[in-house]
N, C-alpha and C positions, 0 to 999 in steps of 0.2 A: 323186308330183309335187312338185317343190320349192316351198317357200313363197316368195311374193314378198318382196322386201326391204322394210325399213321405209320407205325412200325411195319405192318403188313404191306401197306401200299408202297412204302419206301423199298422194302425188300423185293417186292414183285417187279417194280420198274428198274431197280438196280440190276436184277437178273436179265431183264430185257436189254439193257444197255451193254451188258458184259461182253457178249460175243463180238459186237462191233468195236468195243474198246480194244479187244484182243487183236483184231485186224489192224487197227490203227497203230498199236504198239509194235507189231511186227514190221509194218511199213516204215515207221519213223526210225526204229532202232537199228534196222539192218539194211532194208532195200534203198533207203535214201542215200546211205553212204556207199553201197555197192554201185548204184547208178552213177554217183559222183566220181567214184574211182575208175570204173570200167567203161562208162559211156562218155563222160565228159573229161576224164583224165584231170581231175581237180587237183590243185596244189594243196599242200598241207594246211595252209591257213584257212581255206574254205572248208576242207574236211573237218577241221577243228570246230568251226562255227556250226556246221551241220550236227556234229555230235553234241555240241553244247546248246543246241537250240531250245530244248525244254528248260534247262536251268536258266538260260537267258530270260525266258518267260517268267520264271520264279522271281526274278529280281523286281518285277513290277507288280507282283500280287498284292503288296500292301496298298498300292495306289488303286488297283482295281477294286479291292475290297472296300476302300473308302468311297470310290465313285458309286458302287452299287448301293452302299448305305445312304449316300446323299440322295440318290434317286428313289429311295424307299422301295427298291425292287425285291421280289422274292429271290432267295438264294438259288433255287432250282431253275427259275426262269433265266437268271443271269448265266447259269451254266449252259442252258440251251443256246443262248445267243453266242456264247464263246465257241461252241462247236459248230454252229451254223456259219460263223465267220471262217472257221478252219476249213469247212467244206468248200466254200467258195475259193479259198486260196489253194487248196489241193487240186481242185478242178483246173484252175489256171496253171498250176505246175505241170499238169499233164499236157498242156498245149504248147508251152514255150520250148524253144530249141537252143537257148544259150545257157551256159553254165551259171552266169551271174543271176539271170532271171529265175532259173530253176532253184538255185540255192536260196535266194531271197524269199521266194514263195513257200518253199518247204520249211524254212526257218520260221517265217511269219505264222504258218499254220500251226506249228507246235507252240509258239509263243501264245497264240490265241487259246489253244486248247487247254494248256496247263493252268489258265486262270481259274478253272473250275475247282481246283483242289481245296483251297481253304474254304470255299463256299460249301462244297459237299461235306467237308468235315464238320462244319457248323450244323448242317442238316443231320448228319449221323449223331452228333452230340445231342441234338434236340429230340430226335425221333427214336433213338435206341437207348435203352438203359445201359449203365456202365458194364454190367455183367454179361451183356449179349453182343457188344459191338464187334469183338473179334470173330465170334461165331457167325454173325449176320454178314460180315464182310467177306468171310472165307469163300462162300459159295460163288459170288460174282467173280472173285479172283480166280477160282478154279475154272469157271466157264471161260473167262477171258484168256487164260493160259491155253486152254484146249483149242480155242479158235485161232490163237496165234500160231499154234502148231500147224493146223490145216493150211492157213494162209501162207505160212513160211514155205511149206512144201510146194504148194501151187505156184507161189511167186517165184521160187527158185527154179522150178521147171520152166516157167514162162521165160525167165531171163536167160536160162541156159539154151533155150531154143533160139532166141535172138534178143540181144539187148535193145533192139529197135521196138520191142513190145512193152518197154517200161511204162509208157503212158497209161496202159490198162491197169497197172498196179495202182496208180494215183487216182484214176477214175473210181476204182473200187473203194479206195480210202475216202474219197469225197462222199460217196453214197453212205459209207459207214458213219462218217461224221454227222451227216444229216439225221441218220437213225438215232444216234446218241443224243443229238439235240432234241429230237421229238420226245424220246423217253425221259430225258432229264426234266423237261417242263411238266411232266405228269407226276413228279415226285412232290409230295406235300412239303411245304416249307414256309417259314415266317418271313416277313419283311425285315431286312436288316436296318439298323439305324446307327447314326454316327456315335451316339452315346455308348452303344454296345461294342462297336469295333474300334472306336477311337480314330484319330487320323494317323497317317503313315509315320510321322515323326514320333507321336506318342507311343505307337506300337514298337518302333525300333528302340525307344528308350527303355523298354522292358529288359533289354540286354544288360544294362548296367543298374537299373533300378531293382530288378529281381536277380540278385547275384547268383542264386542257385541255378536259375534258368540260363543265365549267361554262361556259367561254367559248363553246363550240359551242351549248350550250343557250340562252345569252343572245342570240346572233346569230339562232338559229332563232326565238326569241321575237319579235324585230323583224320578221323575214320573215313569220312566221305572222300577226301582227297586221295587217301591211300587206295581206296577202291576204284575211284573214277579214273585215275590216270592210266589204269591198265585196260580199260574197256575199249577205247579206240585202237590201242596197240594190238588187241586181240585180232581185230579184223585185218589190220595190216599184216600181222604175223601169219595169218592164214592165206591172205590174198596176194601178198607181194612175193614174187619168185625168189628174191634174194635170200629169204629165210628158209628156203628149201621145201616148202609145203605146196604152195601154188594151188590151193583147193579150188574146185569149181563152185559155181554159185549155189547149187543145191547143197553141196557139202557144207559150205559156209553157213547157209540158212539152217541146216540141221544142227550143226555144232553150236551156233550162236543163239538159236531160238528154240528149236524143237527139243533138244536134250534138256536144257535148263527148264523149259516149260513143263515137260513131263515130270521132272523132279519137283517143280513148284506144285503141280497138281497133287502129287503123292504126299507132299509134306504140309500143305497149307492148313488143312484141318487140324493137324497136330499143333502147328505153331499158333493157330487162333485160340486153341484151348490153353496153351501155355501162356499166351499173352493175358488172357482173362484171369488166370489163376496163379501164375508164377511171378516172383519178384522181377521187376523191370530190368535190373542190372544183370541178373542171371540169364534172362532171355536174350538180352543184348549181347552178352559176351559169348554165349553158346553160338549165336549167329556169327560173331566175329571169327570164331574158330573155323567155321565152315567157309567163310569168305577167305580167310588166310590160306586154307588148304586148297581152295579152288584156284587161287592165283598161283600158289607154289607149284602145283602140278601141271599147269598149262604151259608155262614158258620155258621149261627145262627139258623138253622133248619134242621130236617131230613125229612121234607115233600118234596116229589119229585116235587109236583106242584109248590111250592114256589121256590125251587132250579131251576126249569125250567124257571120260570119267571125271576129270577135273571140272568140266562144265556141269556135270550132274551135281557135283558137290556145291558148285556155285549156285545152281538152281535151287537146291535145298535151302541155301542161305536166302535166296530171293523170296522163297515161299514165306518165310517169316519176316524178312526185311521189309517187305512192302507193308505188312500189317503194322509192324513196330514203327516204321517211319510215318505212316499215316495217322497212328493213334496215340503215340507216346505222350503228346502234350495233354491229352485228356486225363492222364494220371497225375499231372501236377498243376494244371491251369484251373482257375475258377470256371464252372460250366458256362457262365454267360460271356466269358472272354476267350472261349476256345478258338474262335476264328482269328482273333487278334494275335494270340500266341502262335497259332499255326502260320499266319502270314509272315511273322518274323522268322520262324523256322524255315519256311519256304524261301524267303528272300536270301537267307544265308546258304541254303541249298543251291540257290541260283548263283551265288558268288562262287562257291566251290565247283559247281557244275560248269560254269563258264570258263574258269581258269584252268580246270583240270585237263581238258583235252589239249590245250596249248602246252601245259606243263608236260603231259605225256609225250606229245610229238616232239617237243623241244628236247626232253631227256633222251628220246629214241634217236634223234639226229646226232647226239654226241656219245651214245653208248650202244646198248643192245636191248631187245625185249626182256632178256633175263634180268638185266640191271634195273630196268623200270619196275619189274616185278618185285625185286628185292626192296626197292624203295617203298613200294606200296605196302608190302608185308611189314616193314618196320613201322610205318605210320599206323597200321591197324593194330599191331602189337602194343604200341605206346598208348593208343586210345583205350584198349582193353584194360591196361593197368590204371589209367586215370578214371575210368568208370568204376573200377573196384574201390577206389579211394572214397567214393561217396555212397557206397552200398548202405551204410548204416544211417544215412541222413533221414531226418523225420519226414521230409517231403517225399521220400520214396514210398510212403504210405499213401495209397490212392485216395484214402478218405480225408486226407488233410490237404486243403487247398490254400494257395498263396493269396496274400493281399486281402484276406477276408477279415 
């Protein structure tokens, strides 16, 4: 019997990982913050660190990538180790009873897990052809979003029954992380080497050595900050009685996870085809319009239906945003340097993801959710204009690679 191709084996195991990744996404993005707010009564500084935990992990991905290359490990095996460590930390988080210990363990688990992203991108770049990457990745994204919906509903019901049951949420997440670790190690991948990925400083120097790449990163920074400063404020807006909504845990889970996840499921295949076939700037700015509308409709009403529609719009944007964020460097980077370029992109994502929650909470303390939203919308609008300024650049042609 003929052996399945690398692409087929990658696709199969990526679909096995997907439901467990959805469970983890739901737990980290919503339940960690809900537990911190409603069980531990966390101050804003700790809430900001929990929200920014994933991006904090992005800051060290260039170092992780270099360490994996030095050890000559396979990319997928290193991904498995990252999730195995996350599983241990999540299990510990389910046992502790103090805010500080819980927060540190939850943050550390996310930091460990996100180290897999540039490694997996190198795997996708090696194992999938350019014209199929968006399509191949769309199915796991849909599965992941579907399972996030189910876990969001179950977790919300559990916490509404009693906040004392929160440890079961994190035990479930630990089991899911171990499943992801196992499936990751079964994905075919090559050994990384330092010549291929460079060292962290060499990678970061791409920001100024490759000026076109640096420009895109700067515009992405404005866009990311504009979007990210509103995300923690959303949970506060729904959960804090002073803003007039005071939604229960199930409602928060539905609005923050279920509705956007459904919208992601319905739109992901469309976005994957658009990414493979349409101009990158067109795809990016259509996404920006959806993000803009999703923010604008959320913070200017207390009507749950209108807020839900805004989150649906936001979910449509997420359906394409995850694909574009994960794959855009493959359109401008040399194939053999994809992981290096992605590590820089992730490190700067870490910078904005780390500072944005603090900026959002700081702005909220001196103003209102609506004014934070206006600031975010202004930054997204400016980024859209700056993206349009380089629409005609020759590097926008996916067949032209830099530094060749």
